[in-house]
C-alpha positions in Angstrom: 0.0 0.0 0.0 1.1 3.5 -0.6 -0.1 7.1 -0.4 -1.4 9.3 -3.2 -0.4 12.9 -2.5 -3.0 15.4 -3.6 -2.2 19.1 -4.2 -4.6 21.9 -3.4 -7.0 22.5 -6.3 -6.1 19.2 -7.9 -8.7 17.6 -10.2 -9.7 14.1 -9.2 -11.8 11.3 -10.7 -13.3 8.7 -8.3 -14.8 5.5 -9.9 -17.1 3.5 -7.6 -17.7 -0.2 -8.1 -19.3 -2.6 -5.6 -18.9 -0.2 -2.7 -15.2 0.3 -3.4 -13.8 3.7 -4.5 -10.9 4.0 -7.0 -9.1 7.3 -7.3 -6.7 9.1 -9.7 -5.5 12.6 -10.2 -7.1 13.3 -13.6 -9.6 15.5 -15.3 -11.6 12.6 -16.8 -11.8 8.9 -17.5 -13.0 7.0 -20.5 -14.9 3.8 -21.3 -14.4 0.9 -21.5 -13.1 0.0 -18.0 -11.2 -3.1 -16.9 -10.9 -4.3 -13.3 -7.6 -5.8 -12.1 -6.6 -8.3 -10.9 -8.6 -10.5 -13.2 -8.9 -8.2 -16.3 -12.7 -8.2 -16.1 -14.7 -5.6 -18.0 -16.8 -3.4 -15.6 -19.1 -0.3 -15.6 -18.2 1.8 -12.5 -19.9 5.0 -11.4 -17.9 8.1 -12.1 -17.6 11.3 -10.1 -15.5 14.4 -10.6 -13.9 16.0 -7.6 -11.4 18.8 -6.7 -9.3 19.1 -3.5 -9.7 22.3 -1.5 -6.5 21.7 0.4 -3.4 19.6 0.3 -4.1 16.1 1.4 -3.1 12.4 0.9 -5.0 9.2 0.4 -3.9 5.6 1.2 -4.3 3.4 -1.9 -3.8 -0.2 -2.8 -1.9 -0.4 -6.1 -2.7 -4.1 -6.5 -6.4 -3.4 -7.0 -7.2 -1.0 -9.8 -9.5 -0.1 -12.7 -7.8 0.8 -16.0 -9.6 3.0 -18.4 -9.5 3.2 -22.2 -6.5 5.6 -22.0 -4.5 3.1 -19.9 -4.9 5.3 -16.8 -5.0 3.3 -13.6 -7.5 4.3 -10.8 -6.3 2.7 -7.5 -8.4 1.4 -4.8 -8.8 3.7 -1.8 -8.0 2.1 1.6 -10.3 3.5 4.2 -12.6 6.6 3.7 -12.3 9.2 0.9 -10.0 12.1 1.7 -11.8 14.9 3.7 -10.3 17.8 1.7 -12.1 17.0 -1.5 -15.4 18.4 -2.8 -17.6 17.5 -5.8 -17.1 19.5 -8.9 
């Protein structure tokens, strides 16, 4: 497990699948999505967020969703960061 450092005013995308959130510093994400491990096609919910202060988030890099642009969205360990708000 590692930490994702998030800058103030950083754009974020959170994908949600089966009660698990997956996060990435990004401005968007694109279909189709593939869940790893397993390489299964999935259809997660997508929300756009922005941080209102510097923060960090613990992530599990072994569990992720990859989008059509080969961007990995890593599983959040624990709750979502407090310093983010919906865009």
